[in-house]
N, C-alpha and C positions, 0 to 999 in steps of 0.2 A: 505494500500501498504506500501511493506517495506519501514523502511526510513534508513536501513543500521545499526541501531545497532546492538547491540548482543540481546536484545530481539528480533526482527523479525524473523517472519517463515518462513522457507524455506522450501517450500512444497518436502515431499519429499527424501527431504536430511538429516533429524534429524536421524541420527549414524546407516545408513544401514546396516553395517558389524553385530553389534551387532543383529539388530533385524532379518535379516537374518539367522545368525548362530544360535541364538536361536531356530527359527523355526525350522532349519533342525536338530538341535539336538534332539531336543522334539521330531518330527515328526519320526524320525528312532526310537529313542529309544521306542515308542511307539508300532510302526509297529513290531521292532523283539521282544518286550516282548510279544504282542499280540501275534505272530507267534508261541513262545515257549511254551506261555498258551494253544494254540490250540493245538498241538503238544504233549506237555507231561501231560497235566492235565487231562486225559482221565480217566475213565467218567465223561463228564460235572456234576457240581455241587456236585464234591464228594470234602469235604474238605482236602489238606494235608498242616498237620501244618509247619510251617516256626519257628516260637517262641511258641514254647506251642499250647496252646487254642488261645491265643493272635493274633498271627500273621499268619493267612493263605494263601495259595493259591487255590481259588476256580473257575473254570473256569463256568462261565457264562453267558448269553447271553442276554443283556437288547436290546428290541423293540421299548421303550422311548426315555426317556431324562435323566436327571439328578434324582436323590433318586426315580427310578421307575416309573417316572410320565410318563404314556402312551395314548395317545389318539384313541385306538384301530386297527384296520388295517392301516390305515392311514398314522399312528405316523411316521413310516420310510420317508416318503415322506413329511409330515409337518414339520416334525423336517430337515431333507436334506432343504428344501427352509429356514427355519428359521436359520438355519446354515449359509447358502451360503447372506442371509439379512444383518447377524449378521457380516461377515467377511468385508463385505462392509463398514458396519459404522466404527468396526476398522481400517480399510485400510484409512478412512476419519479422523480420529482421531491420526493416524501417520504420516498421512500428515501434519497435522497440530502442529505438534510437536515442537517443540524450538531445536533448535542444542544443545546439551549438556545436554537434560533432559533425563539421563540415566535409570530413575527411570521408568518414564514413558515409554519410549521406552522398557525396561525389562518387564512391566506388559501386554503392548499390544502384544507384540512376545509371550510372556507366556501364554495369552488365545485363540491367533491365533492360535498357533500349536496345543494346545488342542481342538479346534475346527474341525480344519485341521483334525488330528487324527481321531478322531471320525466318520467325515464326510466321511474319507477314509471307515470308516467298514460300515457305511449304504448305501454307495454306491455299496460295495464289497458283502456283506453276506445280504440274506433275513431272516435272524435268527436275527439281531440285531448287536449292539455292542459289542464286546468285554469285559468282565471283571474278573478280576481275584485279586485283592488285597480285602482280607477280615480281618479285623481288628474288635476284640472287646473281650468283657468278657463273658464264657461262653453261655447262648443263647441268651444275649445283645450285638448284631452285630450291625454295622455303614452297610450302604449300600456297596455291591462288585462295587468297582470301578477299575479305571487302571492310565496310566502313564498321558494319556491325562487329564480325568478329574485330575487330581494332578494338571497339570500346568492351567488350568483352573480355580480352586480354588486358587491357591496361585497368579495367576498375575491377577483376579481379587479383591482379600483382598489388593493388591499391588496397583491396579488401583483405588480403593476408597482412598487409604490414599493418594495418588496422588493427586485426586481430590479433599479431604478434606484440603489440604498444600494449593493448588491453591485458593481455596475458602479463607484460613485464610489469605493470602496472599493479596487479591483483597480487603478483607475488611480492610485489613489496610490499604492499599491504599486508599481507600475510606474515612478513617478516616483521614489519614494525609491532603489530598485533602481539606478538612472540615475543617480545624485550619487556 
């Protein structure tokens, strides 16, 4: 039960403007960039050099999940359900976020926005999620990705850092309580 101090959790009230603005901006950028890729990068799987051979735009469709992980013909629906569950967990984490915890809010918003962006593709196209950012050196390429994937990655790293800091703080408090 909240005791009224600055450490109390205010369900659903932790920086909603930051949370929703980040989601709207990232999802919009993801949708617009994927539409440009689908309309401008034809034929699919043909590289278009942006910065030499290091950064290319190559239209690709990923029926699976991150890093080409695929569960066969049912991948689309399995990953749709898993994404919806993940969004529920992210929503719970957001609602449990303290007022003023901007880093955690930003991290949760980035991961949520990325998940929403790729979920839209899974629902919209049977061919899979639209990927187009192709980075590498020569024949050594990273998996092709998109704006949503970038948001998930940055948000997940940031969220991991937030959780690490929270664990360190909890350990510090426990150590002082033992004294």
